[in-house]
SEVEXTI-734339 format. One record per residue (C-alpha): residue in one letter; y, x, z. Coordinates in steps of 0.2 Angstrom, whole numbers. Layout:
<atoms>
rest;c2;c1;c3
a;Y;X;Z .
...
</atoms>
This chain:
<atoms>
rest;c2;c1;c3
m;0;1;-2 .
a;10;15;3 .
s;11;18;-17 .
i;16;-3;-20 .
e;29;3;-7 .
q;39;20;-15 .
d;38;10;-31 .
l;47;-5;-26 .
m;59;7;-16 .
v;62;16;-35 .
m;64;1;-45 .
l;76;-5;-32 .
q;87;10;-36 .
q;85;12;-55 .
l;94;-10;-53 .
p;111;-11;-60 .
i;115;-20;-45 .
p;113;-9;-27 .
i;101;-16;-15 .
t;98;-7;-1 .
i;86;-10;14 .
t;83;1;28 .
w;72;3;40 .
q;76;-4;60 .
s;66;-6;75 .
n;50;-7;62 .
q;58;-22;52 .
c;63;-20;34 .
i;84;-26;35 .
d;93;-32;19 .
g;109;-35;26 .
h;106;-53;26 .
s;89;-55;35 .
s;74;-45;42 .
s;56;-43;40 .
t;42;-32;45 .
d;38;-32;26 .
l;47;-21;12 .
v;41;-34;0 .
e;45;-49;8 .
a;61;-42;13 .
t;63;-35;-6 .
g;60;-53;-10 .
q;72;-62;3 .
g;86;-49;-3 .
l;85;-54;-21 .
k;85;-71;-18 .
y;102;-71;-10 .
l;110;-60;-23 .
i;103;-74;-36 .
t;110;-88;-24 .
s;127;-79;-22 .
l;128;-75;-40 .
t;127;-92;-46 .
t;138;-101;-32 .
d;151;-87;-39 .
t;144;-92;-58 .
s;147;-110;-50 .
r;165;-107;-44 .
l;172;-100;-58 .
t;165;-111;-71 .
e;173;-125;-59 .
n;190;-115;-58 .
k;190;-115;-78 .
s;185;-131;-81 .
g;199;-137;-68 .
s;213;-126;-73 .
t;211;-131;-93 .
a;209;-151;-91 .
</atoms>
């Protein structure tokens, strides 16, 4: 399993958007949640990022449609 975790960390480092996951007291911390498993912490971090991007995009779309109407 250590190899999968190492591969996952390399993949995260190569993404164009920074996703930082650190270990504290035997837990993975992604800035918004924590987990004892790297894969779960990565999934939680990605879900948060996607939700944030979706929310930001929705706000931009609403602002554009509101300002042109």
